[in-house]
MARDREN-877860 format. One line per field, with one value per residue (C-alpha): chain; residue in three letters; x, y, z; residue number from 0. Coordinates in steps of 0.5 Angstrom, whole numbers, plus 500, padded with zeros to 3 digits. Example, Ala and Ser with C-alpha at 12.3 -4.5 7.8 and 13.67 -1.06 7.14 Angstrom:
// residues 2
kette = (A_A)
rest = (ALA_SER)
X = (525_527)
Y = (491_498)
Z = (516_514)
nr = (0_1)
//
This chain:
// residues 655
kette = (A_A_A_A_A_A_A_A_A_A_A_A_A_A_A_A_A_A_A_A_A_A_A_A_A_A_A_A_A_A_A_A_A_A_A_A_A_A_A_A_A_A_A_A_A_A_A_A_A_A_A_A_A_A_A_A_A_A_A_A_A_A_A_A_A_A_A_A_A_A_A_A_A_A_A_A_A_A_A_A_A_A_A_A_A_A_A_A_A_A_A_A_A_A_A_A_A_A_A_A_A_A_A_A_A_A_A_A_A_A_A_A_A_A_A_A_A_A_A_A_A_A_A_A_A_A_A_A_A_A_A_A_A_A_A_A_A_A_A_A_A_A_A_A_A_A_A_A_A_A_A_A_A_A_A_A_A_A_A_A_A_A_A_A_A_A_A_A_A_A_A_A_A_A_A_A_A_A_A_A_A_A_A_A_A_A_A_A_A_A_A_A_A_A_A_A_A_A_A_A_A_A_A_A_A_A_A_A_A_A_A_A_A_A_A_A_A_A_A_A_A_A_A_A_A_A_A_A_A_A_A_A_A_A_A_A_A_A_A_A_A_A_A_A_A_A_A_A_A_A_A_A_A_A_A_A_A_A_A_A_A_A_A_A_A_A_A_A_A_A_A_A_A_A_A_A_A_A_A_A_A_A_A_A_A_A_A_A_A_A_A_A_A_A_A_A_A_A_A_A_A_A_A_A_A_A_A_A_A_A_A_A_A_A_A_A_A_A_A_A_A_A_A_A_A_A_A_A_A_A_A_A_A_A_A_A_A_A_A_A_A_A_A_A_A_A_A_A_A_A_A_A_A_A_A_A_A_A_A_A_A_A_A_A_A_A_A_A_A_A_A_A_A_A_A_A_A_A_A_A_A_A_A_A_A_A_A_A_A_A_A_A_A_A_A_A_A_A_A_A_A_A_A_A_A_A_A_A_A_A_A_A_A_A_A_A_A_A_A_A_A_A_A_A_A_A_A_A_A_A_A_A_A_A_A_A_A_A_A_A_A_A_A_A_A_A_A_A_A_A_A_A_A_A_A_A_A_A_A_A_A_A_A_A_A_A_A_A_A_A_A_A_A_A_A_A_A_A_A_A_A_A_A_A_A_A_A_A_A_A_A_A_A_A_A_A_A_A_A_A_A_A_A_A_A_A_A_A_A_A_A_A_A_A_A_A_A_A_A_A_A_A_A_A_A_A_A_A_A_A_A_A_A_A_A_A_A_A_A_A_A_A_A_A_A_A_A_A_A_A_A_A_A_A_A_A_A_A_A_A_A_A_A_A_A_A_A_A_A_A_A_A_A_A_A_A_A_A_A_A_A_A_A_A_A_A_A_A_A_A_A_A_A_A_A_A_A_A_A_A_A_A_A_A_A_A_A_A_A_A_A_A_A_A_A_A_A_A_A_A_A_A_A_A_A_A_A_A_A_A_A_A_A_A_A_A_A_A_A_A_A_A_A_A_A_A_A_A_A_A_A_A_A_A_A)
rest = (UNK_UNK_UNK_UNK_UNK_UNK_UNK_UNK_UNK_UNK_UNK_UNK_UNK_UNK_UNK_UNK_UNK_UNK_UNK_UNK_UNK_UNK_UNK_UNK_UNK_UNK_UNK_UNK_UNK_UNK_UNK_UNK_UNK_UNK_UNK_UNK_UNK_UNK_UNK_UNK_UNK_UNK_UNK_UNK_UNK_UNK_UNK_UNK_UNK_UNK_UNK_UNK_UNK_UNK_UNK_UNK_UNK_UNK_UNK_UNK_UNK_UNK_UNK_UNK_UNK_UNK_UNK_UNK_UNK_UNK_UNK_UNK_UNK_UNK_UNK_UNK_UNK_UNK_UNK_UNK_UNK_UNK_UNK_UNK_UNK_UNK_UNK_UNK_UNK_UNK_UNK_UNK_UNK_UNK_UNK_UNK_UNK_UNK_UNK_UNK_UNK_UNK_UNK_UNK_UNK_UNK_UNK_UNK_UNK_UNK_UNK_UNK_UNK_UNK_UNK_UNK_UNK_UNK_UNK_UNK_UNK_UNK_UNK_UNK_UNK_UNK_UNK_UNK_UNK_UNK_UNK_UNK_UNK_UNK_UNK_UNK_UNK_UNK_UNK_UNK_UNK_UNK_UNK_UNK_UNK_UNK_UNK_UNK_UNK_UNK_UNK_UNK_UNK_UNK_UNK_UNK_UNK_UNK_UNK_UNK_UNK_UNK_UNK_UNK_UNK_UNK_UNK_UNK_UNK_UNK_UNK_UNK_UNK_UNK_UNK_UNK_UNK_UNK_UNK_UNK_UNK_UNK_UNK_UNK_UNK_UNK_UNK_UNK_UNK_UNK_UNK_UNK_UNK_UNK_UNK_UNK_UNK_UNK_UNK_UNK_UNK_UNK_UNK_UNK_UNK_UNK_UNK_UNK_UNK_UNK_UNK_UNK_UNK_UNK_UNK_UNK_UNK_UNK_UNK_UNK_UNK_UNK_UNK_UNK_UNK_UNK_UNK_UNK_UNK_UNK_UNK_UNK_UNK_UNK_UNK_UNK_UNK_UNK_UNK_UNK_UNK_UNK_UNK_UNK_UNK_UNK_UNK_UNK_UNK_UNK_UNK_UNK_UNK_UNK_UNK_UNK_UNK_UNK_UNK_UNK_UNK_UNK_UNK_UNK_UNK_UNK_UNK_UNK_UNK_UNK_UNK_UNK_UNK_UNK_UNK_UNK_UNK_UNK_UNK_UNK_UNK_UNK_UNK_UNK_UNK_UNK_UNK_UNK_UNK_UNK_UNK_UNK_UNK_UNK_UNK_UNK_UNK_UNK_UNK_UNK_UNK_UNK_UNK_UNK_UNK_UNK_UNK_UNK_UNK_UNK_UNK_UNK_UNK_UNK_UNK_UNK_UNK_UNK_UNK_UNK_UNK_UNK_UNK_UNK_UNK_UNK_UNK_UNK_UNK_UNK_UNK_UNK_UNK_UNK_UNK_UNK_UNK_UNK_UNK_UNK_UNK_UNK_UNK_UNK_UNK_UNK_UNK_UNK_UNK_UNK_UNK_UNK_UNK_UNK_UNK_UNK_UNK_UNK_UNK_UNK_UNK_UNK_UNK_UNK_UNK_UNK_UNK_UNK_UNK_UNK_UNK_UNK_UNK_UNK_UNK_UNK_UNK_UNK_UNK_UNK_UNK_UNK_UNK_UNK_UNK_UNK_UNK_UNK_UNK_UNK_UNK_UNK_UNK_UNK_UNK_UNK_UNK_UNK_UNK_UNK_UNK_UNK_UNK_UNK_UNK_UNK_UNK_UNK_UNK_UNK_UNK_UNK_UNK_UNK_UNK_UNK_UNK_UNK_UNK_UNK_UNK_UNK_UNK_UNK_UNK_UNK_UNK_UNK_UNK_UNK_UNK_UNK_UNK_UNK_UNK_UNK_UNK_UNK_UNK_UNK_UNK_UNK_UNK_UNK_UNK_UNK_UNK_UNK_UNK_UNK_UNK_UNK_UNK_UNK_UNK_UNK_UNK_UNK_UNK_UNK_UNK_UNK_UNK_UNK_UNK_UNK_UNK_UNK_UNK_UNK_UNK_UNK_UNK_UNK_UNK_UNK_UNK_UNK_UNK_UNK_UNK_UNK_UNK_UNK_UNK_UNK_UNK_UNK_UNK_UNK_UNK_UNK_UNK_UNK_UNK_UNK_UNK_UNK_UNK_UNK_UNK_UNK_UNK_UNK_UNK_UNK_UNK_UNK_UNK_UNK_UNK_UNK_UNK_UNK_UNK_UNK_UNK_UNK_UNK_UNK_UNK_UNK_UNK_UNK_UNK_UNK_UNK_UNK_UNK_UNK_UNK_UNK_UNK_UNK_UNK_UNK_UNK_UNK_UNK_UNK_UNK_UNK_UNK_UNK_UNK_UNK_UNK_UNK_UNK_UNK_UNK_UNK_UNK_UNK_UNK_UNK_UNK_UNK_UNK_UNK_UNK_UNK_UNK_UNK_UNK_UNK_UNK_UNK_UNK_UNK_UNK_UNK_UNK_UNK_UNK_UNK_UNK_UNK_UNK_UNK_UNK_UNK_UNK_UNK_UNK_UNK_UNK_UNK_UNK_UNK_UNK_UNK_UNK_UNK_UNK_UNK_UNK_UNK_UNK_UNK_UNK_UNK_UNK_UNK_UNK_UNK_UNK_UNK_UNK_UNK_UNK_UNK_UNK_UNK_UNK_UNK_UNK_UNK_UNK_UNK_UNK_UNK_UNK_UNK_UNK_UNK_UNK_UNK_UNK_UNK_UNK_UNK_UNK_UNK_UNK_UNK_UNK_UNK_UNK_UNK_UNK_UNK_UNK_UNK_UNK_UNK_UNK_UNK_UNK_UNK_UNK_UNK_UNK_UNK_UNK)
X = (435_437_437_439_437_431_430_425_422_426_424_429_427_428_435_437_436_433_427_424_417_415_417_411_412_419_422_428_434_436_430_427_420_415_414_407_401_394_389_394_395_400_407_413_412_419_417_410_407_401_396_398_398_391_389_387_389_385_388_395_399_406_407_407_413_416_415_419_424_425_425_431_435_434_436_442_445_443_444_437_430_426_420_424_420_420_414_411_405_409_413_406_404_410_409_402_403_410_416_422_428_431_436_442_441_444_448_451_455_449_448_442_439_439_436_430_429_429_424_419_419_417_411_405_400_401_401_407_411_415_410_415_422_424_423_426_432_433_433_438_443_442_444_450_452_452_446_439_433_427_422_419_416_410_408_412_410_408_412_411_418_425_431_438_441_448_450_457_460_456_453_447_439_435_428_423_415_411_414_411_406_408_402_404_410_413_411_415_414_421_425_430_436_442_446_453_454_451_456_462_459_459_466_469_465_468_475_475_479_484_485_482_486_483_476_477_479_472_468_471_468_461_461_463_457_452_455_449_450_453_453_459_462_463_465_470_473_474_478_482_483_485_491_494_490_488_487_483_478_477_475_470_467_466_462_456_451_450_443_444_442_450_451_452_457_461_462_464_470_472_473_476_481_483_483_488_493_492_489_484_482_480_477_472_467_466_465_460_456_454_447_442_444_441_444_450_454_452_455_461_462_461_466_471_470_471_477_480_479_483_477_478_473_467_469_469_462_460_462_459_453_456_458_462_469_468_467_473_478_476_477_484_485_483_487_493_493_491_498_494_492_496_498_495_488_490_492_486_481_485_485_478_477_482_478_471_472_477_485_487_494_494_491_496_501_498_497_504_507_503_505_512_511_508_515_511_517_515_507_510_514_508_503_508_510_502_501_507_504_498_500_508_507_505_511_509_509_516_518_515_518_525_524_522_528_532_529_531_538_538_540_542_535_532_537_534_527_528_531_525_521_525_524_517_517_524_520_518_522_521_524_530_530_529_535_539_538_540_546_548_547_551_557_556_556_557_551_547_549_547_540_539_540_536_530_530_531_525_520_523_517_518_520_523_528_531_531_535_540_541_542_547_551_551_554_559_561_557_553_551_549_545_541_540_537_533_530_528_524_521_518_515_512_512_509_514_517_523_526_525_529_534_535_536_541_545_544_547_553_554_554_547_544_539_537_537_533_527_527_527_521_517_519_516_510_508_510_511_512_518_524_529_528_527_534_537_534_537_543_542_539_546_550_545_547_539_541_534_531_536_535_527_528_533_528_522_526_527_520_518_524_527_532_534_542_544_539_542_549_547_543_550_554_550_550_557_558_554_557_552_557_553_547_552_555_548_546_553_551_544_547_553_548_544_551_557_561_561_568_566_561_566_571_567_564_571_573_566_568_575_572_568_575_573_580_579_573_575_581_577_573_579_581_575_574_581_579_572_575_576_583_582_579_581_581_586_592_588_585_592_595_589_590_597_596_590_595_600_595_593_600_601_596_590_593)
Y = (916_910_903_898_898_903_910_912_918_920_926_929_930_936_934_933_925_922_918_913_916_911_904_902_908_906_908_904_908_903_904_911_907_907_900_902_904_907_901_896_894_900_897_894_887_884_888_888_885_880_885_890_884_882_889_891_898_901_896_898_899_900_892_893_897_892_887_891_892_884_883_889_885_878_881_885_879_873_877_875_877_872_871_871_869_870_874_880_875_869_874_876_869_867_872_870_863_860_861_864_859_859_865_861_856_861_865_860_865_869_869_865_871_875_870_870_878_877_872_876_881_877_873_873_875_882_880_876_882_887_892_898_901_901_893_892_896_892_886_888_891_884_881_885_884_876_875_872_876_877_876_869_865_866_871_877_885_890_896_903_905_902_906_906_899_897_890_888_894_894_900_902_901_907_906_910_910_913_914_910_914_915_912_905_902_896_889_883_876_875_869_866_870_869_863_863_858_864_869_864_864_871_872_867_871_877_874_870_876_878_871_865_860_863_863_856_854_858_854_847_849_851_845_841_843_843_838_839_846_844_852_853_846_848_855_852_847_854_857_851_851_858_856_850_845_841_834_837_842_835_832_837_838_830_830_834_830_831_831_837_844_845_839_842_847_842_838_844_846_839_839_846_844_838_842_847_841_839_833_832_825_827_833_831_826_832_837_833_831_838_838_845_846_853_855_859_852_849_854_855_847_847_853_849_843_847_850_843_841_847_850_857_860_855_857_864_863_859_865_870_872_869_873_872_871_864_866_871_865_860_866_867_860_861_867_864_858_861_862_867_872_877_876_882_879_873_878_882_877_874_881_881_875_876_883_880_873_869_870_864_863_859_865_870_865_865_873_874_869_874_880_878_876_883_886_888_885_889_887_880_879_882_877_871_874_874_867_864_868_864_857_856_849_852_849_852_859_858_856_862_867_864_866_873_874_871_877_882_880_876_869_867_869_864_859_860_859_853_850_851_848_842_842_842_836_833_829_835_834_841_844_840_843_850_849_847_853_857_854_854_862_862_858_852_847_841_843_844_837_834_837_836_829_829_832_827_821_824_826_822_824_832_835_841_837_834_841_844_838_839_846_845_840_845_850_845_843_837_838_831_830_836_835_828_830_836_830_827_833_834_826_828_834_836_843_845_851_852_845_847_854_850_845_850_854_847_846_853_852_845_849_847_854_851_846_851_856_850_849_856_857_852_855_862_859_855_861_868_872_869_874_868_864_871_873_866_865_872_869_863_868_872_865_864_871_873_880_883_877_877_885_883_878_882_888_883_880_888_889_884_885_892_890_883_885_879_882_889_886_881_887_891_886_886_893_893_888_891_898_902_904_909_905_899_904_906_899_897_903_900_893_896_900_894_889_894_888_885_885_884_889_894_892_892_899_901_898_902_908_908_906_912_916_917_914_918_915_908_908_908_903_898_900_898_891_889_891_887_881_874_872_867_872_870_877_880_880_883_889_890_891_896_900_901_903_908_911_912_915_920_922_923_928_923_921)
Z = (678_675_678_673_666_668_670_675_678_685_689_695_702_706_707_700_700_694_695_689_688_683_682_677_672_670_663_660_659_653_649_652_652_658_660_663_658_659_660_663_670_673_674_670_669_672_679_679_685_685_687_682_677_679_677_685_684_690_694_693_699_701_701_693_694_698_693_688_693_693_686_686_691_688_681_685_688_682_676_674_675_680_675_669_663_655_655_660_660_663_668_671_671_675_680_681_681_682_687_685_685_692_692_695_689_684_689_695_698_700_708_709_713_707_703_708_708_700_701_706_701_696_700_695_701_703_711_710_707_712_715_715_714_721_721_714_716_723_719_714_720_723_717_716_723_721_726_724_722_726_720_720_714_713_718_716_717_712_711_709_706_704_707_703_703_703_701_702_701_694_691_695_693_695_695_699_699_705_712_717_722_729_732_728_731_728_731_728_730_734_733_738_739_735_737_739_733_728_732_730_723_722_725_720_714_716_716_710_706_711_715_711_715_722_719_717_724_726_721_724_731_728_724_730_733_727_722_718_715_708_706_711_710_702_705_709_704_700_705_706_699_699_704_700_705_699_702_707_703_698_705_707_700_700_706_702_699_692_693_698_696_696_693_686_689_692_686_682_687_687_680_680_685_681_675_678_680_672_674_669_670_677_675_669_673_678_673_669_675_677_676_674_667_667_674_675_678_672_667_671_671_663_662_666_662_656_659_661_653_651_648_650_645_648_655_654_651_657_662_657_662_668_674_681_683_681_674_674_677_671_666_669_668_661_659_663_658_652_648_643_648_652_660_662_661_666_671_670_671_677_680_680_683_689_690_691_693_698_697_694_695_688_685_688_685_678_678_681_675_670_673_672_665_664_667_674_678_684_684_682_689_693_690_691_698_700_697_701_707_706_704_706_703_696_692_686_689_692_684_682_687_685_678_680_684_678_674_679_679_686_684_691_693_688_690_697_695_691_697_701_696_696_703_702_697_696_690_686_679_677_683_682_675_677_683_678_673_680_681_674_674_680_677_681_675_679_683_677_674_680_681_674_674_680_677_671_676_680_674_668_664_666_659_663_666_660_657_662_663_655_656_661_657_651_655_657_650_650_644_642_649_649_643_645_652_648_643_649_652_645_645_652_650_642_644_649_646_650_648_641_643_646_641_636_640_640_633_631_636_632_626_623_622_617_623_628_624_623_631_632_627_631_638_636_633_639_644_640_646_648_646_646_640_636_638_637_630_629_630_625_620_620_619_613_611_611_614_613_617_622_624_624_629_633_633_635_641_643_643_647_652_652_657_653_653_648_643_644_643_637_634_635_632_626_625_626_620_616_616_621_626_629_630_633_638_640_641_645_649_651_652_657_661_662_663_664_665_658_656_649_648_651_646_640_642_642_635_632_635_632_625_626_627_635_637_644_645_643_648_655_652_651_658_661_657_659_666_667_662_666_666_660_656_649_646_651_647_641_645_649_642_640_646_645_638_640_645_640_635_640_642_635_634_633_626)
nr = (0_1_2_3_4_5_6_7_8_9_10_11_12_13_14_15_16_17_18_19_20_21_22_23_24_25_26_27_28_29_30_31_32_33_34_35_36_37_38_39_40_41_42_43_44_45_46_47_48_49_50_51_52_53_54_55_56_57_58_59_60_61_62_63_64_65_66_67_68_69_70_71_72_73_74_75_76_77_78_79_80_81_82_83_84_85_86_87_88_89_90_91_92_93_94_95_96_97_98_99_100_101_102_103_104_105_106_107_108_109_110_111_112_113_114_115_116_117_118_119_120_121_122_123_124_125_126_127_128_129_130_131_132_133_134_135_136_137_138_139_140_141_142_143_144_145_146_147_148_149_150_151_152_153_154_155_156_157_158_159_160_161_162_163_164_165_166_167_168_169_170_171_172_173_174_175_176_177_178_179_180_181_182_183_184_185_186_187_188_189_190_191_192_193_194_195_196_197_198_199_200_201_202_203_204_205_206_207_208_209_210_211_212_213_214_215_216_217_218_219_220_221_222_223_224_225_226_227_228_229_230_231_232_233_234_235_236_237_238_239_240_241_242_243_244_245_246_247_248_249_250_251_252_253_254_255_256_257_258_259_260_261_262_263_264_265_266_267_268_269_270_271_272_273_274_275_276_277_278_279_280_281_282_283_284_285_286_287_288_289_290_291_292_293_294_295_296_297_298_299_300_301_302_303_304_305_306_307_308_309_310_311_312_313_314_315_316_317_318_319_320_321_322_323_324_325_326_327_328_329_330_331_332_333_334_335_336_337_338_339_340_341_342_343_344_345_346_347_348_349_350_351_352_353_354_355_356_357_358_359_360_361_362_363_364_365_366_367_368_369_370_371_372_373_374_375_376_377_378_379_380_381_382_383_384_385_386_387_388_389_390_391_392_393_394_395_396_397_398_399_400_401_402_403_404_405_406_407_408_409_410_411_412_413_414_415_416_417_418_419_420_421_422_423_424_425_426_427_428_429_430_431_432_433_434_435_436_437_438_439_440_441_442_443_444_445_446_447_448_449_450_451_452_453_454_455_456_457_458_459_460_461_462_463_464_465_466_467_468_469_470_471_472_473_474_475_476_477_478_479_480_481_482_483_484_485_486_487_488_489_490_491_492_493_494_495_496_497_498_499_500_501_502_503_504_505_506_507_508_509_510_511_512_513_514_515_516_517_518_519_520_521_522_523_524_525_526_527_528_529_530_531_532_533_534_535_536_537_538_539_540_541_542_543_544_545_546_547_548_549_550_551_552_553_554_555_556_557_558_559_560_561_562_563_564_565_566_567_568_569_570_571_572_573_574_575_576_577_578_579_580_581_582_583_584_585_586_587_588_589_590_591_592_593_594_595_596_597_598_599_600_601_602_603_604_605_606_607_608_609_610_611_612_613_614_615_616_617_618_619_620_621_622_623_624_625_626_627_628_629_630_631_632_633_634_635_636_637_638_639_640_641_642_643_644_645_646_647_648_649_650_651_652_653_654)
//
C-alpha cells in the first residue's frame, strides 16, 4: 500500500479492510530502497517517535504509531514534514528536542480543533498522546462536525489503533496497529462542552462554498461575541472579498495585528485584494511586509510581488512547491496576464482554486472571461451568472457578461448588462465605452457617440475609450478624427494592441496601406492571439500586392477564430481575384453559413459560380443578394443586370 512517497506493509482483516501493519519498515517507491537498516533504531526518520529514536525498542507501544500518524496528518495538511531537516540525523534531533512549527502558521484555514488533534499525536511524552483508536476517532468526528476535541494539552490519552480518517473530502489515510482490548475503556480528560460560538463557526465553515454571504454574516455574530478570534476575522474578510464587499474585507483584515499569528495572512490578503484591483501602489507595502519568508504566506507574497512586476517566470518559480487554493489564484493571475501563454492555463488554475477554496466572484469573473476567449460561451455565461449572483455590484462581471452576450449574438442583452453596470457605478469610463460599442452594434450611432464622449469625460486616461471613439469616427468617415483619437490612446498605453489594430484599419481606409501594415505588425506582436489584426493586415498586404502574405494572414485569423466571418469573406475575395474560383466558392459558402444576410458575399459567390460555368447556381445567389441588400446598396444595379443576363442565358439553354 502507498501512503505518500512510501510503500508500507498492509494486512487485511476478516472483512477485507486494509490495515497498516508496520510504519517503520517503509520502502521508498521512488528509489526502491528500504530506509530502515540492520543495526539502526527501527523506523523511518521522518516518522520515528522520540522513544524509537532513543532506541527504547522494548518499550515501544502503539503510542509510537500515534506519533507516526501525527506526522502523516501534519504532512498531509501542510505539504511538509513536522521535523523537516537536511539530514536524517537532524530530523531525529528535531523529533527529540524541537517542537514543529504550529500547524496553523503554515495552513491558516485548518480548524483549531484539528490542529489540537495533530499536536496531541505529536506529544513527546507517551502519556500525553491518544490512548486508543476510539478516542482519536471521536475527536476527529468532533472536528468534522465543527466541535471542539476533548483531548487536552498536555495530558491526552494513549491509543491502541488508528482508524480510517477522512479530512474535508480528501483521500483517506488508513493506519491500524492493535485493536483495544474490551477491558480497557477509553478515558479522556473532558473539556467544556462545545459553545454556541463554536457551533456558529462550524456552520459558517460549512457554508463558505455554497453561500459565502451568509457565512460572512454568521462570522460577524461570532466576532461580536469573541472579537479576539483572528483566524475567523481573516476568514470573514475572505468571504466579504468573495462577494465584492472589498471595503468591508479590508476593514476586517486591518483589525488583525501584524504581530498576531494570523497577521501574515491578513497582510497577504490586503495586498492581493489591492493587486486584483490593479492598485499596485497599495498592494506592494502589504505584500513586502508579510513576515515568515520560509512559510507558505511568505512564498505567496513573494510570488504576488513578482507577478505585480510582470516577472511571470519568477512568480511561477516562487509558486513551484506551494499548494493551496491561494497559490492557484495567484497562478491564475499570472497565466491570465502573461500574453505568451494560452488562456486555457488561466482557466484551469482558476478552476482548481474555485473548487478547493471560496467561490470568489472576481475569480469566477476572470474564469468566465478566459472561457469566452476559449470559445466556451456557455461556460463563460455560467461563471458570470454565478459571479453576479454572489456580487451584484461587481461592475467588471457586468462588463464581461455583456461581452459574452455579444459573442452569443445578443446585443440587446449586452446593452442591458452595461446599463446595469452604469447604475452600479455611473463614473466607470470602461462601462460607458463598452455601452457605446453595444449601441453602435444595434445601430444607435448617436447614442454610441454620446457614450464614448462620456467615457472620455469620466476617464480621460482610459486608452480603450479613446480607441473605441476613434473606431466609431472611422466608421462615420471621419478618418482624420479617428487617427487623432487613436494617437491619444497609444500615447496613454503604447502596449494597447487594440488601438494599434484600429489605427491600422483607419490608415488602410485612408489609403496608407504601408502605414497600416506597420501598425498591424505591432498589434500582432503585442497580442498574437487576436484574429482581427491578422485579418486587417491581410487586407493591407493584398493592397500592397503581397498575395502570399495576405493568404497567410487570413489563414492565421481563421485558425484563431474559425467563426470569423470577415476573414472567410476576405480570403474568398483573394482567391477569386487570384483565379482560385472553386476555393472562393468554398470560402463564400462558409461565410454565408455564418452570416446569411451578407449581400456582397451572395453576389460574389454568384459571380464565381458563373465564371465556373454554373449559371444555374449563380441565379439564386443574385436573387438572394437583392433580397437581403439594404435599399442604398451600391451594387444593386449591376446585380440586377447580372440576374437578367443569367435568366436570358438559361432561357437560351445555358449558353
